[in-house]
Structure formats: structure tokens, C-alpha cells
Residue frames as qw, qx, qy, qz and C-alpha x, y, z in Angstrom:
[[0.706, -0.115, -0.584, 0.385, 4.62, 23.79, -6.20],
 [0.401, -0.880, -0.244, -0.071, 4.00, 25.42, -2.83],
 [0.399, -0.828, 0.342, 0.197, 7.68, 25.58, -1.79],
 [0.506, 0.657, -0.552, -0.090, 10.93, 25.04, -3.61],
 [0.933, -0.049, -0.340, 0.107, 12.66, 21.70, -3.21],
 [0.454, 0.389, -0.452, 0.663, 15.65, 23.54, -1.73],
 [0.303, -0.476, 0.286, -0.775, 13.56, 24.94, 1.13],
 [0.875, -0.275, -0.177, -0.357, 12.22, 21.57, 2.16],
 [0.306, -0.609, 0.716, -0.152, 15.54, 20.11, 3.28],
 [0.133, 0.169, -0.970, -0.113, 15.74, 16.33, 3.59],
 [0.754, -0.102, -0.064, -0.646, 12.56, 14.27, 3.26],
 [0.215, -0.255, 0.926, -0.175, 12.35, 10.97, 5.15],
 [0.765, 0.040, -0.312, -0.562, 10.40, 7.99, 3.87],
 [0.461, -0.232, 0.831, -0.205, 9.70, 4.68, 5.58],
 [0.737, 0.327, 0.570, -0.157, 8.75, 1.62, 3.53],
 [0.257, 0.728, -0.361, -0.523, 10.85, 2.77, 0.58],
 [0.014, -0.287, 0.913, 0.289, 11.64, -0.79, -0.51],
 [0.407, 0.405, 0.789, -0.218, 7.93, -1.59, -0.82],
 [0.339, 0.467, 0.623, 0.528, 5.87, -0.90, -3.91],
 [0.057, -0.939, -0.331, -0.072, 4.18, 2.25, -2.55],
 [0.437, -0.796, 0.127, 0.400, 7.29, 3.69, -0.94],
 [0.582, -0.036, 0.508, 0.635, 9.44, 2.97, -3.99],
 [0.258, 0.632, 0.515, 0.519, 7.10, 5.05, -6.14],
 [0.246, -0.949, -0.166, 0.104, 6.98, 7.87, -3.59],
 [0.557, -0.503, 0.312, 0.582, 10.78, 8.00, -3.73],
 [0.461, 0.277, 0.559, 0.632, 10.61, 8.18, -7.53],
 [0.048, 0.863, 0.423, 0.271, 8.08, 11.04, -7.40],
 [0.403, -0.869, 0.011, 0.286, 10.23, 12.96, -4.93],
 [0.569, -0.306, 0.427, 0.633, 13.46, 12.47, -6.87],
 [0.383, 0.580, 0.534, 0.482, 11.69, 13.61, -10.04],
 [0.095, -0.962, -0.190, -0.172, 11.28, 16.92, -8.22],
 [0.478, 0.532, -0.404, 0.570, 14.99, 16.99, -7.29],
 [0.604, -0.711, 0.088, -0.349, 14.16, 16.49, -3.63],
 [0.141, 0.474, -0.809, 0.318, 16.73, 15.25, -1.11],
 [0.855, -0.232, -0.226, -0.405, 15.43, 11.87, 0.04],
 [0.053, -0.414, 0.847, -0.330, 16.42, 9.73, 3.03],
 [0.796, -0.140, -0.436, -0.397, 15.02, 6.23, 3.55],
 [0.485, -0.434, 0.666, -0.365, 14.79, 4.24, 6.77],
 [0.789, 0.234, -0.498, -0.273, 15.51, 0.65, 5.69],
 [0.864, -0.421, 0.255, -0.109, 15.92, -2.58, 7.61],
 [0.846, -0.026, 0.349, 0.403, 18.51, -3.87, 5.14],
 [0.014, -0.764, 0.292, 0.575, 21.12, -1.58, 3.63],
 [0.283, -0.134, 0.829, 0.462, 21.90, -4.26, 1.03],
 [0.274, 0.575, 0.765, 0.093, 18.28, -4.40, -0.09],
 [0.071, 0.887, 0.190, -0.415, 18.01, -0.63, -0.06],
 [0.135, -0.591, 0.516, 0.605, 21.09, -0.25, -2.26],
 [0.288, 0.093, 0.879, 0.368, 19.77, -2.91, -4.63],
 [0.175, 0.651, 0.735, 0.070, 16.29, -1.44, -5.05],
 [0.016, -0.925, -0.252, 0.283, 16.61, 2.32, -4.57],
 [0.527, 0.772, -0.044, 0.353, 18.34, 4.94, -6.70],
 [0.672, -0.006, -0.312, 0.672, 21.83, 5.98, -5.55],
 [0.005, -0.521, 0.037, -0.853, 20.58, 9.54, -4.88],
 [0.680, -0.588, -0.225, -0.375, 18.53, 8.16, -1.98],
 [0.015, 0.529, -0.689, 0.495, 20.36, 8.37, 1.36],
 [0.766, -0.243, -0.575, -0.154, 19.90, 5.21, 3.44],
 [0.243, -0.506, 0.594, -0.576, 19.68, 4.88, 7.22],
 [0.489, -0.065, -0.869, -0.039, 19.48, 1.40, 8.69],
 [0.223, -0.058, 0.603, -0.763, 16.74, 0.86, 11.23],
 [0.195, -0.364, -0.889, -0.199, 13.15, -0.13, 11.77],
 [0.319, -0.524, -0.130, -0.779, 9.91, 1.58, 12.73],
 [0.788, -0.503, -0.349, -0.064, 9.73, -0.72, 15.77],
 [0.684, -0.199, -0.209, 0.670, 13.07, 0.75, 16.96],
 [0.020, -0.964, -0.264, 0.041, 12.43, 4.28, 18.13],
 [0.432, -0.676, 0.269, 0.533, 16.12, 5.19, 18.42],
 [0.446, 0.065, 0.620, 0.642, 16.71, 4.41, 14.74],
 [0.158, 0.803, 0.528, 0.229, 13.67, 6.53, 13.88],
 [0.255, -0.910, -0.040, 0.324, 15.16, 9.46, 15.80],
 [0.468, -0.381, 0.484, 0.634, 18.41, 9.10, 13.89],
 [0.353, 0.355, 0.686, 0.527, 16.65, 8.87, 10.53],
 [0.024, 0.861, 0.492, 0.131, 14.25, 11.74, 11.24],
 [0.419, -0.637, -0.040, 0.646, 16.91, 14.13, 12.48],
 [0.125, -0.387, 0.329, 0.852, 16.90, 17.23, 10.29],
 [0.037, 0.288, 0.806, 0.516, 13.86, 16.17, 8.26],
 [0.286, 0.123, 0.209, -0.927, 10.86, 18.49, 7.94],
 [0.737, 0.158, -0.220, -0.620, 8.73, 16.23, 5.75],
 [0.324, -0.205, 0.915, -0.128, 7.94, 12.61, 6.66],
 [0.714, 0.115, -0.418, -0.549, 6.33, 9.97, 4.45],
 [0.419, -0.251, 0.820, -0.299, 5.29, 6.99, 6.54],
 [0.737, 0.258, -0.368, -0.505, 4.59, 4.20, 4.05],
 [0.188, 0.270, -0.933, 0.148, 6.05, 1.28, 6.02],
 [0.737, -0.148, 0.261, -0.605, 3.76, -1.48, 7.19],
 [0.257, -0.148, 0.954, 0.036, 3.22, -5.21, 7.32],
 [0.543, 0.225, -0.222, -0.778, 0.91, -6.08, 4.39],
 [0.190, 0.074, -0.969, -0.142, 0.75, -9.87, 4.63],
 [0.656, -0.262, -0.217, -0.674, -2.59, -11.60, 5.08],
 [0.920, -0.316, -0.219, -0.077, -1.35, -14.41, 7.32],
 [0.203, 0.573, -0.680, 0.410, 1.19, -14.87, 10.09],
 [0.617, -0.232, -0.740, 0.133, 1.36, -17.67, 12.65],
 [0.324, -0.448, -0.472, 0.686, 1.86, -15.01, 15.32],
 [0.152, 0.777, 0.454, 0.409, -0.67, -12.28, 14.48],
 [0.391, -0.808, -0.160, 0.411, 0.83, -9.96, 17.10],
 [0.504, -0.089, 0.319, 0.798, 3.31, -8.86, 14.44],
 [0.117, 0.675, 0.493, 0.536, 0.51, -6.83, 12.80],
 [0.365, -0.904, -0.222, 0.014, 0.13, -4.82, 16.00],
 [0.649, -0.481, 0.130, 0.575, 3.87, -4.51, 16.57],
 [0.418, 0.062, 0.418, 0.804, 4.58, -3.16, 13.11],
 [0.040, 0.577, 0.529, 0.621, 1.43, -1.46, 11.87],
 [0.383, -0.848, -0.328, -0.161, 0.17, 0.00, 15.14],
 [0.615, -0.694, 0.012, 0.375, 3.13, 0.42, 17.47],
 [0.581, 0.056, 0.308, 0.751, 5.52, 1.21, 14.62],
 [0.082, 0.704, 0.370, 0.601, 3.19, 3.99, 13.52],
 [0.467, -0.862, -0.195, 0.011, 2.93, 5.25, 17.09],
 [0.676, -0.366, 0.128, 0.627, 6.72, 5.42, 17.23],
 [0.376, 0.362, 0.362, 0.772, 6.73, 7.48, 14.06],
 [0.195, -0.843, -0.352, -0.356, 4.08, 9.79, 15.51],
 [0.616, -0.728, -0.123, 0.275, 5.96, 10.26, 18.78],
 [0.592, -0.201, 0.216, 0.750, 9.24, 11.19, 17.10],
 [0.218, 0.539, 0.431, 0.690, 7.53, 13.42, 14.53],
 [0.322, -0.880, -0.301, -0.176, 5.79, 15.34, 17.31],
 [0.643, -0.624, 0.008, 0.444, 8.97, 15.68, 19.34],
 [0.494, -0.109, 0.348, 0.790, 10.88, 16.96, 16.31],
 [0.234, 0.696, 0.243, -0.634, 8.02, 19.22, 15.20],
 [0.360, 0.069, 0.698, 0.615, 8.01, 18.07, 11.59],
 [0.240, 0.232, -0.132, -0.933, 6.19, 20.24, 9.05],
 [0.756, 0.138, -0.239, -0.593, 4.20, 17.48, 7.29],
 [0.382, -0.183, 0.897, -0.124, 3.47, 13.84, 8.08],
 [0.629, 0.252, -0.396, -0.619, 2.16, 12.04, 4.98],
 [0.482, -0.185, 0.810, -0.276, 0.63, 8.76, 6.09],
 [0.435, 0.117, -0.747, -0.489, -0.12, 5.79, 3.84],
 [0.585, -0.031, 0.587, -0.559, -3.32, 4.32, 5.26],
 [0.102, 0.064, 0.944, 0.307, -5.62, 1.95, 3.36],
 [0.445, -0.198, -0.394, -0.780, -9.07, 1.84, 1.79],
 [0.477, -0.248, -0.840, 0.074, -9.92, -0.81, 4.41],
 [0.113, -0.193, -0.557, 0.800, -10.68, 1.87, 7.03],
 [0.337, 0.029, -0.127, -0.932, -13.75, 3.13, 5.16],
 [0.515, 0.264, 0.712, -0.399, -17.34, 1.97, 5.31],
 [0.345, 0.314, -0.545, -0.697, -18.18, 0.58, 1.89],
 [0.761, 0.122, 0.485, -0.413, -21.05, -1.71, 0.93],
 [0.471, -0.039, 0.805, 0.358, -20.65, -4.66, -1.42],
 [0.359, 0.525, 0.675, 0.374, -21.56, -3.74, -4.99],
 [0.014, 0.961, 0.275, 0.009, -21.68, -0.01, -4.20],
 [0.455, 0.565, -0.170, 0.666, -19.37, 2.97, -4.60],
 [0.531, -0.772, -0.256, 0.237, -17.91, 4.70, -1.55],
 [0.353, 0.750, -0.175, 0.531, -15.68, 7.67, -0.81],
 [0.396, 0.205, -0.573, 0.688, -13.77, 9.21, 2.11],
 [0.354, -0.536, -0.040, -0.765, -16.86, 10.45, 3.92],
 [0.806, -0.461, 0.065, -0.365, -17.40, 7.60, 6.41],
 [0.131, 0.460, -0.848, 0.227, -14.74, 5.85, 8.48],
 [0.734, -0.236, -0.598, -0.219, -16.00, 2.39, 9.45],
 [0.388, -0.643, 0.403, -0.523, -16.51, 2.43, 13.25],
 [0.945, -0.195, 0.178, -0.192, -16.54, -1.37, 13.44],
 [0.384, -0.528, 0.716, 0.248, -13.47, -3.63, 13.54],
 [0.643, 0.445, -0.450, -0.432, -12.83, -5.27, 10.17],
 [0.968, -0.072, -0.008, -0.240, -12.53, -9.00, 9.64],
 [0.877, 0.221, -0.256, 0.342, -8.78, -9.65, 9.52],
 [0.643, -0.542, -0.090, 0.533, -5.73, -8.99, 11.71],
 [0.431, 0.123, 0.256, 0.856, -4.21, -6.86, 8.97],
 [0.075, -0.664, -0.413, -0.619, -7.30, -4.71, 8.50],
 [0.535, -0.788, -0.303, 0.027, -7.79, -4.20, 12.23],
 [0.634, -0.362, -0.002, 0.684, -4.16, -3.23, 12.70],
 [0.269, 0.278, 0.307, 0.870, -4.43, -0.65, 9.93],
 [0.289, -0.773, -0.426, -0.370, -7.65, 0.68, 11.45],
 [0.621, -0.692, -0.195, 0.312, -5.92, 1.13, 14.80],
 [0.548, -0.106, 0.153, 0.815, -2.86, 2.75, 13.19],
 [0.072, 0.550, 0.402, 0.728, -5.10, 5.17, 11.30],
 [0.452, -0.805, -0.363, -0.126, -6.86, 6.03, 14.54],
 [0.646, -0.475, -0.078, 0.593, -3.51, 6.78, 16.19],
 [0.356, 0.147, 0.264, 0.884, -2.56, 9.20, 13.42],
 [0.164, -0.684, -0.452, -0.548, -6.00, 10.85, 13.54],
 [0.567, -0.747, -0.309, 0.160, -5.76, 11.29, 17.31],
 [0.605, -0.267, 0.032, 0.749, -2.32, 12.85, 16.93],
 [0.175, 0.610, 0.333, 0.697, -3.84, 15.64, 14.83],
 [0.419, -0.853, -0.247, -0.189, -5.15, 17.03, 18.13],
 [0.704, -0.557, 0.049, 0.438, -1.58, 16.98, 19.48],
 [0.042, 0.859, -0.247, -0.446, -0.29, 19.03, 16.58],
 [0.528, -0.097, 0.727, 0.427, 0.75, 16.35, 14.09],
 [0.381, 0.561, -0.179, -0.713, 0.37, 17.86, 10.61],
 [0.420, -0.018, 0.893, 0.159, -0.88, 14.64, 9.05],
 [0.584, 0.369, -0.250, -0.678, -2.41, 13.94, 5.66],
 [0.655, -0.042, 0.742, -0.138, -3.89, 10.52, 4.83],
 [0.444, 0.382, -0.589, -0.556, -3.58, 8.58, 1.57],
 [0.715, -0.004, 0.610, -0.341, -5.68, 5.43, 1.03],
 [0.259, 0.390, -0.722, -0.510, -4.42, 3.30, -1.89],
 [0.928, 0.100, 0.048, -0.357, -6.40, 0.43, -3.39],
 [0.903, -0.103, 0.336, 0.246, -4.53, -2.66, -4.61],
 [0.073, 0.859, -0.357, -0.361, -1.26, -1.37, -6.02],
 [0.876, 0.169, 0.345, 0.291, 0.50, -2.82, -9.06],
 [0.381, 0.919, -0.098, 0.040, 3.24, -1.56, -11.34],
 [0.640, 0.480, -0.412, 0.437, 7.01, -1.18, -11.68],
 [0.340, -0.716, 0.399, -0.461, 8.87, -1.58, -8.41],
 [0.169, -0.357, 0.889, -0.233, 9.95, -4.19, -5.88],
 [0.700, 0.042, -0.501, -0.507, 8.44, -7.59, -6.65],
 [0.297, 0.135, -0.900, 0.289, 8.99, -9.59, -3.47],
 [0.344, 0.102, 0.590, -0.723, 5.50, -9.08, -2.03],
 [0.212, 0.387, 0.882, 0.165, 2.33, -10.94, -3.01],
 [0.235, 0.603, 0.202, -0.735, -0.19, -8.91, -4.93],
 [0.683, 0.657, 0.151, -0.282, -1.23, -8.06, -8.46],
 [0.234, 0.734, -0.609, -0.189, 2.36, -8.10, -9.77],
 [0.310, -0.245, 0.916, -0.074, 2.70, -11.65, -8.47],
 [0.656, 0.417, 0.540, -0.323, -0.67, -12.51, -10.04],
 [0.519, 0.757, -0.235, -0.320, 0.58, -11.22, -13.41],
 [0.066, 0.577, -0.809, -0.092, 3.71, -13.34, -13.24],
 [0.458, -0.015, 0.868, -0.191, 1.82, -16.48, -12.25],
 [0.684, 0.582, 0.289, -0.332, -0.61, -16.02, -15.13],
 [0.348, 0.763, -0.484, -0.250, 2.35, -15.51, -17.44],
 [0.022, -0.417, 0.908, -0.023, 3.89, -18.80, -16.26],
 [0.675, -0.114, -0.581, -0.440, 0.59, -20.70, -16.24],
 [0.268, 0.082, -0.823, 0.495, 0.84, -21.26, -12.47],
 [0.395, 0.039, 0.410, -0.821, -2.79, -20.40, -11.62],
 [0.011, -0.169, -0.957, -0.235, -5.12, -23.40, -12.09],
 [0.147, -0.718, -0.668, -0.124, -8.18, -21.66, -10.60],
 [0.054, 0.457, -0.078, 0.884, -9.21, -18.14, -9.64],
 [0.061, -0.306, -0.709, 0.632, -10.64, -16.95, -6.36],
 [0.024, 0.746, 0.611, 0.263, -14.19, -15.59, -6.48],
 [0.243, -0.856, -0.227, 0.397, -14.62, -11.85, -6.07],
 [0.520, 0.669, 0.089, 0.524, -12.52, -8.89, -7.12],
 [0.510, -0.545, -0.167, 0.644, -10.54, -5.89, -6.02],
 [0.237, 0.969, 0.053, -0.053, -9.93, -2.21, -6.83],
 [0.799, 0.020, 0.131, 0.587, -6.60, -1.37, -8.45],
 [0.074, 0.987, -0.060, -0.128, -4.30, 1.60, -8.91],
 [0.767, 0.490, -0.170, 0.378, -1.01, 2.05, -10.79],
 [0.711, -0.427, -0.215, 0.516, 2.04, 2.39, -8.52],
 [0.375, 0.123, 0.070, 0.916, 3.62, 5.48, -10.12],
 [0.244, -0.632, -0.343, -0.651, 0.23, 7.22, -9.81],
 [0.678, -0.640, -0.351, 0.087, 0.21, 6.38, -6.10],
 [0.616, -0.205, -0.103, 0.753, 3.66, 7.86, -5.61],
 [0.129, 0.358, 0.226, 0.897, 2.65, 11.03, -7.46],
 [0.428, -0.693, -0.420, -0.401, -0.55, 11.37, -5.42],
 [0.675, -0.523, -0.318, 0.411, 1.39, 11.26, -2.15],
 [0.434, -0.106, 0.019, 0.895, 3.65, 14.11, -3.21],
 [0.099, -0.494, -0.388, -0.771, 0.76, 16.12, -4.63],
 [0.550, -0.697, -0.454, -0.074, -0.97, 15.73, -1.26],
 [0.588, -0.385, -0.184, 0.687, 2.12, 17.09, 0.52],
 [0.255, 0.095, 0.219, 0.937, 2.18, 20.05, -1.85],
 [0.228, -0.318, -0.373, -0.841, -1.53, 20.86, -1.98],
 [0.519, -0.483, -0.686, -0.162, -3.66, 19.16, 0.69],
 [0.368, -0.681, 0.195, -0.602, -4.98, 20.63, 3.90],
 [0.020, 0.283, -0.870, 0.404, -3.87, 19.04, 7.15],
 [0.482, 0.093, 0.699, -0.520, -6.20, 16.19, 8.12],
 [0.659, 0.392, -0.228, -0.600, -7.36, 15.54, 4.56],
 [0.635, -0.071, 0.769, 0.022, -7.98, 12.02, 3.29],
 [0.490, 0.534, -0.384, -0.572, -7.66, 10.81, -0.30],
 [0.859, 0.093, 0.502, -0.040, -8.67, 7.48, -1.79],
 [0.120, 0.591, -0.630, -0.490, -6.35, 6.35, -4.60],
 [0.590, 0.162, 0.791, -0.019, -8.11, 3.93, -6.93],
 [0.116, 0.257, -0.544, -0.790, -8.47, 3.66, -10.71],
 [0.677, -0.007, -0.399, -0.619, -11.07, 0.93, -11.18],
 [0.659, -0.212, 0.640, -0.334, -12.70, -2.09, -9.57],
 [0.503, 0.356, -0.695, -0.371, -12.09, -5.41, -11.34],
 [0.941, -0.148, 0.184, -0.242, -13.60, -8.83, -10.88],
 [0.466, -0.527, 0.665, 0.252, -10.68, -11.24, -10.76],
 [0.693, 0.309, 0.625, 0.185, -11.94, -13.18, -13.78],
 [0.411, 0.896, 0.154, 0.063, -12.13, -10.02, -15.88],
 [0.198, -0.877, 0.412, 0.149, -8.74, -8.89, -14.63],
 [0.648, -0.222, 0.683, 0.254, -7.19, -12.23, -15.60],
 [0.638, 0.594, 0.459, 0.168, -8.66, -11.90, -19.11],
 [0.193, 0.978, -0.079, 0.005, -7.22, -8.41, -19.54],
 [0.408, -0.702, 0.555, 0.182, -3.80, -9.48, -18.23],
 [0.712, 0.056, 0.655, 0.249, -3.66, -12.48, -20.57],
 [0.522, 0.794, 0.281, 0.137, -4.58, -10.23, -23.50],
 [0.003, -0.963, 0.268, 0.025, -1.86, -7.73, -22.58],
 [0.577, -0.461, 0.647, 0.190, 0.60, -10.60, -22.22],
 [0.508, 0.474, -0.531, -0.485, -0.33, -11.75, -25.71],
 [0.242, -0.187, 0.941, -0.143, -1.02, -15.17, -24.23],
 [0.527, -0.039, -0.627, -0.573, -3.21, -17.80, -25.81],
 [0.148, -0.106, -0.908, 0.377, -3.98, -19.36, -22.43],
 [0.366, -0.600, -0.552, -0.449, -7.61, -19.50, -21.35],
 [0.301, -0.555, 0.325, -0.704, -8.81, -17.70, -18.25],
 [0.177, 0.026, -0.942, 0.284, -8.69, -20.18, -15.34],
 [0.432, -0.558, -0.620, -0.342, -12.06, -21.22, -13.92],
 [0.241, -0.549, 0.312, -0.737, -13.39, -19.49, -10.80],
 [0.270, -0.055, -0.906, 0.321, -13.42, -21.56, -7.64],
 [0.431, -0.656, -0.494, -0.374, -16.89, -21.68, -6.01],
 [0.170, -0.684, 0.329, -0.629, -16.95, -19.57, -2.85],
 [0.858, -0.418, 0.112, -0.276, -17.99, -22.49, -0.63],
 [0.942, 0.105, -0.106, 0.302, -15.02, -24.54, -1.79],
 [0.360, 0.624, -0.270, 0.638, -12.65, -21.59, -1.48],
 [0.453, -0.665, 0.263, -0.532, -13.78, -21.07, 2.12],
 [0.967, -0.246, 0.051, -0.052, -13.33, -24.74, 2.95],
 [0.797, 0.328, -0.173, 0.476, -9.81, -24.77, 1.47],
 [0.075, 0.709, -0.256, 0.653, -8.97, -21.55, 3.30],
 [0.679, -0.592, 0.194, -0.389, -10.16, -22.83, 6.68],
 [0.985, -0.092, 0.022, 0.144, -8.33, -26.15, 6.31],
 [0.638, 0.518, -0.172, 0.544, -5.23, -24.37, 5.06],
 [0.157, -0.755, 0.283, -0.571, -5.12, -22.02, 8.03],
 [0.861, -0.448, 0.171, -0.170, -5.36, -24.97, 10.43],
 [0.933, 0.126, 0.011, 0.336, -2.49, -26.73, 8.69],
 [0.354, 0.729, -0.185, 0.556, -0.47, -23.52, 8.51],
 [0.484, -0.754, 0.254, -0.364, -0.55, -23.28, 12.29],
 [0.925, -0.267, 0.258, 0.085, 1.16, -26.68, 12.41],
 [0.828, 0.308, 0.176, 0.434, 3.49, -26.44, 9.41],
 [0.295, -0.685, 0.041, 0.665, 4.46, -22.76, 9.80],
 [0.251, 0.064, 0.588, 0.766, 3.89, -22.34, 6.07],
 [0.326, 0.233, 0.059, -0.914, 1.44, -19.79, 4.72],
 [0.582, 0.345, 0.705, -0.215, -1.92, -21.27, 3.68],
 [0.358, 0.260, 0.662, 0.605, -2.75, -21.62, -0.01],
 [0.099, -0.664, -0.395, -0.627, -5.71, -19.25, 0.43],
 [0.181, -0.062, -0.549, 0.814, -5.26, -16.97, 3.46],
 [0.019, -0.687, -0.710, 0.154, -8.59, -16.05, 5.05],
 [0.089, -0.671, -0.076, 0.732, -7.62, -12.40, 4.89],
 [0.041, -0.194, 0.612, 0.765, -7.12, -12.55, 1.13],
 [0.060, -0.403, -0.862, -0.300, -10.45, -14.27, 0.54],
 [0.109, -0.702, -0.537, 0.455, -12.19, -11.87, 2.93],
 [0.048, -0.536, 0.151, 0.829, -10.86, -8.84, 1.04],
 [0.005, 0.002, -0.759, -0.651, -11.86, -10.33, -2.32],
 [0.098, -0.532, -0.836, -0.090, -15.43, -10.71, -1.07],
 [0.050, -0.503, -0.310, 0.805, -15.81, -7.09, 0.06],
 [0.309, 0.427, 0.679, 0.511, -16.53, -6.05, -3.55],
 [0.003, 0.901, 0.293, -0.321, -17.08, -2.39, -2.77],
 [0.597, 0.534, 0.229, 0.553, -15.89, 0.24, -5.26],
 [0.368, -0.639, -0.144, 0.660, -13.72, 3.09, -3.85],
 [0.394, 0.834, 0.282, 0.263, -13.96, 6.41, -5.66],
 [0.597, -0.257, -0.013, 0.760, -10.98, 8.74, -6.10],
 [0.217, 0.800, 0.359, 0.429, -12.78, 11.82, -7.40],
 [0.370, -0.919, -0.048, 0.129, -11.66, 13.91, -4.43],
 [0.626, -0.407, 0.348, 0.568, -7.97, 13.32, -5.17],
 [0.470, 0.393, 0.504, 0.609, -8.52, 14.17, -8.82],
 [0.007, -0.904, -0.326, -0.278, -10.42, 17.37, -8.03],
 [0.412, -0.907, 0.035, 0.073, -8.35, 18.72, -5.15],
 [0.612, -0.515, 0.424, 0.425, -4.87, 17.52, -6.06],
 [0.471, 0.702, -0.337, -0.414, -5.07, 17.58, -9.84],
 [0.461, -0.293, 0.833, 0.082, -4.23, 13.89, -9.77],
 [0.672, 0.387, -0.356, -0.522, -4.49, 11.96, -13.03],
 [0.793, -0.161, 0.566, -0.158, -4.97, 8.23, -13.42],
 [0.116, 0.381, -0.813, -0.425, -3.29, 5.73, -15.70],
 [0.837, 0.060, -0.119, -0.531, -5.93, 3.47, -17.33],
 [0.834, -0.294, 0.459, -0.089, -5.67, -0.19, -16.36],
 [0.901, 0.362, 0.159, 0.177, -4.53, -1.55, -19.74],
 [0.358, 0.829, -0.272, 0.332, -1.87, 1.12, -20.12],
 [0.407, -0.703, 0.511, -0.279, -0.59, 0.47, -16.60],
 [0.919, -0.097, 0.381, -0.030, -0.59, -3.29, -17.14],
 [0.774, 0.593, -0.046, 0.218, 1.36, -2.94, -20.39],
 [0.119, 0.813, -0.436, 0.366, 4.05, -0.91, -18.62],
 [0.651, -0.507, 0.499, -0.265, 4.09, -3.33, -15.69],
 [0.965, 0.156, 0.208, 0.025, 4.45, -6.37, -17.92],
 [0.576, 0.709, -0.264, 0.310, 7.43, -4.82, -19.68],
 [0.198, -0.736, 0.516, -0.391, 9.03, -4.16, -16.28],
 [0.783, -0.320, 0.468, -0.256, 8.34, -7.64, -14.93],
 [0.929, 0.209, 0.304, 0.034, 9.15, -9.76, -17.96],
 [0.592, 0.764, -0.177, 0.187, 11.76, -7.93, -20.02]]
């Protein structure tokens, strides 16, 4: 460890009640670090986070609350963001993911923090369908969804701030699953729906996955070991959704058959119709276009750099799923 926990003072984390942030908190507390979390809801923070974690109520869209939370902190983990794939008012993606990140940057620069560990996304990279990719090429073109574009812009803001003296390091998780908060859609939700038999059909395509505790550990390893400006993809394996469903059902010990895969043309038609109706009903569509778009990317992110440079180790999918199922169902 580069510095003792005592010399680091208080470490601030945003997004601590999300799956990534929750696991960063766990990795920090394992090292006996003093952790402070900026949370929108103190009640939710107390319910989800360990009692050792100091809570400050606020929001990354409220710069005054950021100043209060960041006061006295040398190390910042910015893991907050808006991860949904559909909102009736898409401006919320810009407000939270872009402007919220800019607020964090501005306060971090003014308070001259030592490290700014930023949770970006694999979506910012240029990866071709059916091929492997790494951190070498940032995609210069806007991606296909509001969420992806907002994360691209936020990443660009952090990168630009390097020139202003922001000591930033970038982490790029794939689809995260594992023990932690369960109120967001994602692989944990997929596991539970398969368990309950609530998935009649599967979407075509697939996604890369990574175990949540591994993601938390990688963030802290990056703080301890990485050079300023470094980027690290965090991904264990790419899985077609049909294969993933089969593995999950096996780990569940379920006798249910793998649901059939919806043809892409039908999935697109349902998605388009659902988005039109969502604009009227204010209810999220059954198949958000963003979700279907991501599932069709089908590029395979490689995390060799994180393993080599950080000494990061990966939990195999079946082992991670077994631990996640115990957490979710027991």
C-alpha cells in the first residue's frame, strides 16, 4: 500500500448506495479507511451502508452540498450517476451525469484533492461487434443512447480537467452484478426474475459482466497503484444472454428451461412501440431502446491491463453468481 490509511484522512465517495459505490465502500473499510458518503437520502444511506460510513446529505447536482461533503477529504471516488436506459425527460442524463460530474470536478480542483477516482463506463471505447477491445481507443463518435452520450461527455469533462491539475484515474466497469443494493435494474434483477419464472422470453444479444466486489477492489487498487490519467477496463467475461440464463438457472438449481430468444426484428418493434407509449403513459417501456442497443453491441472488453498493472484478480462467473444468489435469495 503506497500510504497508510491514517495518512489519507477522510475519503469521500459519491454513489455509495449504488452497486459500484457500495462495493468501493466495502473495499475501503476493509483497509480501515475513514469513509464519508454523499447521499441523497440519509434513511437509505443508513439502511444500506455500514455504520462506520459517515453520511452527508446532498446531491452531485447541488454544488454547495458537494463542498460540505468534500471538505477535509484528500481522496474522492466519484461513482454517482444516472444509469437508467429510459426517462421521459432525457435532460436528466445531462443534469446528473454531465453537470453533476462537472460540479465534482470544480470542487475537487478548488480544494486541491490528491486523487479523483472516476467511475466511467466501457461505453466510451471503440469496440467492434464480435471482437475484443481494450483501453487504447476512445470512440470519437457519439453513441446511440442518451445514457451513453451523457457518460461520454462526462468522461470528456474529467479528461479535460487533467490539464487543469485534476489528479484523475478512470475505471470502466462492464455490467456489474453481485452483493449490494438491489433497487436498480441489471443482472441482479435478471437473476431474481429467472428465479421467480418472470421472464417469458430473452432479448437477443449479450453483455460483458464483472463481479461487484471485484469492481470495488479495482477502484481502490487504482488509487493505490495507478498513474494519473490511467484508464482500466473492469470485465470478467462476455456472455450471450441465452448462455447466461442457462448458467444462472443451473446455479439456482432450477429445473426451468431457458426462455426462448425473441427475434431481433420483433424486439425492435416492441421497443419502438413501447417507447411511444411510454411518452404518453409516463411508465418505462418493456424494452427500452437503450437496453436493446447495448445488448446488440456484442463487443468483448478486455481487462488485462488492470490485472497486469494493479494486480487485480477476477472472480469467475459461476463463483460470483453462486455468492450473488445466496445474497439475493437467502
